[in-house]
LUMLO-147393 format. One record per residue (C-alpha): residue number from 1; residue in one letter; x, z, y negated. Coordinates in pm, whole numbers, m for minus. Each point is the difference from the previous one (the first is absolute). Layout:
% LUMLO-147393
resi:resn:east:up:north
NUM:A:X:Z:Y
...
% end
This chain:
% LUMLO-147393
resi:resn:east:up:north
1:M:2787:3992:m1306
2:E:m72:m344:182
3:N:m205:m14:360
4:Q:m109:391:m4
5:I:m89:107:272
6:N:m380:143:31
7:L:2:382:100
8:A:m334:41:m7
9:G:m191:127:276
10:M:350:70:170
11:E:m81:402:m19
12:H:m292:m93:326
13:Q:282:m99:202
14:P:163:245:264
15:T:337:m152:10
16:A:m52:69:m354
17:T:m146:355:m79
18:A:170:180:317
19:R:416:m122:m184
20:M:m105:m19:m375
21:S:m244:183:m157
22:K:m277:m163:m216
23:E:243:123:m319
24:L:293:m99:127
25:L:m171:m358:36
26:E:m191:5:m367
27:T:416:127:m96
28:A:96:m385:210
29:K:m252:m198:m162
30:K:60:104:m356
31:Q:379:m22:72
32:L:m40:m346:110
33:D:m191:m142:m321
34:E:270:158:m204
35:I:314:m123:184
36:S:166:m334:m122
37:E:69:m281:263
38:E:364:66:m26
39:D:m27:407:92
40:Y:m264:m93:253
41:A:270:m204:182
42:K:240:351:m8
43:I:m299:135:190
44:M:m18:m239:209
45:G:375:m3:66
46:M:m10:360:88
47:V:m278:m54:296
48:N:237:m281:108
49:V:277:309:143
50:C:m274:81:268
51:K:m57:m355:84
52:R:269:m137:212
53:E:79:m376:m120
54:W:261:m43:167
55:R:192:205:285
56:S:383:132:m3
57:I:199:m154:320
58:L:197:131:284
59:H:311:m83:m212
60:K:215:203:254
61:T:m73:131:367
62:P:140:252:291
63:D:269:m255:103
64:D:121:m6:m349
65:Y:198:327:64
66:G:55:m7:366
67:M:m311:227:113
68:T:m44:m149:391
69:G:m294:1:194
70:W:m248:m37:m258
71:E:m360:m149:59
72:D:m269:m181:m211
73:I:m310:183:83
74:Y:m395:m54:m126
75:F:m316:248:m18
76:P:m280:m13:m156
77:A:m103:249:m292
78:D:m329:251:107
79:D:m167:m289:m185
80:G:141:m263:206
81:V:202:m181:m247
82:P:321:m103:201
83:L:305:174:m105
84:S:385:m128:55
85:G:260:249:23
86:W:348:43:204
87:Y:95:289:237
88:I:338:80:m37
89:P:213:240:280
90:A:218:260:m115
91:K:375:m65:m32
92:G:174:m5:369
93:G:m363:11:148
94:E:m380:118:m8
95:S:m13:336:m95
96:N:m286:243:1
97:K:m75:m14:m365
98:L:m229:m229:m146
99:I:m11:m104:m444
100:I:m278:m168:m84
101:F:103:m216:m300
102:N:m213:m228:m280
103:H:54:m86:m324
104:A:m95:m62:m410
105:L:m169:m245:m170
106:P:49:m240:m57
107:M:244:m16:307
108:S:45:m29:370
109:R:152:142:276
110:A:359:m120:m74
111:G:m35:114:m408
112:F:m25:m225:m281
113:Q:195:m287:m83
114:G:m27:m34:m414
115:H:357:m110:m7
116:L:m72:m353:167
117:G:m223:m100:m312
118:L:m345:m147:m72
119:P:m255:142:96
120:W:119:337:128
121:S:220:56:m344
122:S:m312:m74:m196
123:F:m43:352:136
124:T:335:177:m1
125:D:346:m179:67
126:I:120:283:222
127:E:88:m7:316
128:I:m208:234:259
129:D:201:48:332
130:F:m201:212:245
131:V:172:m168:322
132:Y:313:194:m64
133:Q:m228:322:m80
134:M:m107:m52:320
135:K:379:m21:119
136:I:61:335:m75
137:L:m267:119:141
138:T:73:m198:376
139:D:382:102:m63
140:A:m119:375:m26
141:G:m167:m43:357
142:Y:m388:m76:m95
143:N:m195:m276:108
144:V:m176:m217:m273
145:L:m354:m145:7
146:A:1:m191:m340
147:Y:m300:m219:m121
148:D:m147:m180:m253
149:L:m321:147:m150
150:R:m322:m277:m45
151:N:27:m293:m223
152:H:419:83:10
153:G:276:m164:134
154:Q:m103:m151:354
155:S:m344:185:65
156:G:m344:m124:m35
157:A:m161:m80:m319
158:A:m340:200:m69
159:N:m264:143:m290
160:G:89:m280:m179
161:G:375:11:m35
162:M:m121:375:m247
163:S:189:301:26
164:G:m156:287:6
165:I:284:248:m47
166:G:m47:161:294
167:Q:m396:m43:11
168:L:19:m306:243
169:E:373:82:146
170:W:m55:351:118
171:R:m152:m262:299
172:D:344:m115:106
173:C:139:315:28
174:V:m266:169:220
175:G:41:m337:213
176:V:387:14:26
177:K:m66:390:126
178:K:m226:m137:274
179:Y:221:m265:141
180:V:276:254:m39
181:D:m251:241:207
182:N:m60:m236:265
183:H:317:m102:21
184:P:150:81:397
185:R:359:101:m154
186:L:m71:54:m397
187:S:m297:250:77
188:T:270:254:156
189:M:270:6:m281
190:K:m13:211:m302
191:V:m199:m135:m290
192:A:94:9:m344
193:L:m162:m220:m310
194:F:246:m177:m297
195:N:m264:m144:m221
196:Q:105:m119:m362
197:C:m219:m43:m360
198:L:m321:m257:207
199:G:64:110:345
200:A:39:347:m132
201:I:m336:46:m209
202:S:m148:m185:376
203:Q:88:289:205
204:W:m81:229:m200
205:V:m390:m151:m40
206:A:51:m25:415
207:L:122:357:m4
208:D:m356:69:m137
209:K:m218:m218:192
210:H:178:49:314
211:P:223:353:28
212:E:m72:m17:386
213:L:203:m291:102
214:F:295:169:m229
215:E:48:339:175
216:N:291:m112:141
217:V:159:m61:m296
218:K:311:182:m32
219:C:114:m62:m396
220:F:m91:m296:m254
221:C:266:m142:m243
222:S:m212:m110:m289
223:P:146:m199:m281
224:L:m127:m110:m340
225:V:m352:71:80
226:P:m153:m180:m269
227:H:m309:105:m226
228:M:m165:m303:m107
229:A:m178:165:m365
230:A:346:95:m149
231:I:178:m332:106
232:F:m279:m163:m181
233:Q:3:205:m271
234:A:399:m53:m18
235:F:m29:m382:m10
236:T:m290:m80:m197
237:E:140:213:m302
238:P:257:m212:m84
239:L:m251:m301:56
240:G:m229:161:m254
241:V:m254:m21:242
242:S:m36:396:83
243:Q:m294:60:m137
244:Y:m175:m289:243
245:L:66:253:313
246:D:m376:34:105
247:L:m110:m387:m62
248:L:335:m15:270
249:D:m123:194:218
250:F:m340:m221:44
251:E:234:m293:18
252:L:128:121:320
253:L:m306:73:168
254:K:m82:m352:m101
255:A:265:m86:184
256:G:m46:183:279
257:G:245:265:m49
258:F:m63:385:m105
259:S:m7:168:m324
260:R:305:270:m132
261:A:m228:311:71
262:E:m4:m101:419
263:M:384:m90:5
264:D:92:297:m132
265:P:239:158:307
266:K:m124:340:m91
267:K:m325:m78:179
268:Y:164:6:331
269:V:240:229:17
270:K:m179:284:191
271:N:132:m81:347
272:L:384:m49:m128
273:T:70:295:184
274:M:261:m75:209
275:P:376:49:m162
276:L:33:m334:m269
277:L:275:m123:m180
278:M:m37:m202:m302
279:W:213:m107:m251
280:Q:m83:m161:m406
281:V:156:m171:m224
282:E:m23:250:m330
283:H:m31:m160:m275
284:D:m131:m303:105
285:S:m118:m294:m185
286:W:m294:m87:227
287:T:m168:316:m53
288:K:m41:295:m226
289:N:256:222:242
290:P:133:259:48
291:E:m378:152:m71
292:T:m202:m210:192
293:D:215:m21:321
294:Q:12:355:m25
295:A:m318:75:m97
296:T:m113:m198:377
297:F:333:208:196
298:D:m215:329:m160
299:A:m305:m58:146
300:I:108:m54:353
301:P:m75:297:203
302:G:280:268:148
303:N:361:47:m1
304:N:146:m222:231
305:K:93:m274:m265
306:E:294:m42:m208
307:L:m17:m287:m322
308:I:366:m201:m61
309:W:m2:m96:m396
310:I:182:m317:m14
311:D:180:m22:m352
312:S:m76:m310:m113
313:T:m274:m274:m178
314:L:60:m270:281
315:R:m271:31:238
316:F:110:m297:205
317:K:339:m29:m24
318:D:47:418:39
319:G:m333:144:124
320:Y:m40:m214:343
321:N:419:m56:65
322:Y:18:370:m36
323:F:m17:39:348
324:G:249:m306:75
325:R:245:115:m237
326:T:6:401:41
327:P:m149:85:324
328:E:122:367:100
329:K:m256:156:m131
330:V:m234:m178:181
331:L:140:13:343
332:A:45:373:14
333:F:m403:21:m122
334:L:m42:m256:355
335:D:218:237:216
336:K:m101:308:m115
337:Y:m365:m118:133
338:M:60:m282:265
339:E:239:280:217
% end
């Protein structure tokens, strides 16, 4: 391949050896020597799954569903990145129950607008409406705090636009919880978490690093937790480049991201001890299911957990829209632990 990258000496750099062994670096160099320009472009396309070149817009607001009394809010992540969100009180007036709600990649707090065309439809042409899901929650008596993760929606840019699939965004989960804990009213409320996909693994890492901050969380809805090794395997197989996954790891590190092993959600489960409800797409075409997500669920300690399987292959259409279409099980779970 032309314009090859010289990896000589990389095994002596701390950022390489700490995160990718000498053996894997040598394998990546060998793969780089062998790969064609066409296949290298496919591998870089996988890297760009984690790098945001465009953003989802707020294509809906609480006004679209007649929610009242809501307000824009702003607060810093734990490392200072400015985050933007909404606070929406329960229908009929503020209650004593708060849901902290965040989103998936490449969405925003409002959801996803693939139905509006490019650039979003290059990812998928499906609409995801999280604002409608917030209406369901507020109608059920919950206040909602929804926010955009870094590099998404209206929140600040950081880390060169790279998503760490939780390895950077955990700082946002810590920032929102500190905002709640220091707020004169929100700090007195019962708290539950409703974190999806990227937001879910980000919360798992936050719990791993700062369990004391989340001791008062009553329960956790954690749908569509991603396992990037399985996602990259599923993406690269039809492209004919699954043999280059070590090279993909190295290119992810070079871009400011993280390796497949570092992004494994099973590494961050030890403090997932509150009541937990997950849902996953059973035959998800984006990953290797049901075995991958079942293994993730099985790694979570304790017995106060439940996994709902959605009988579908469609992660976006049926996974992210599950709560909006069939909220009964989720509301029953929240009502049980938030009373």
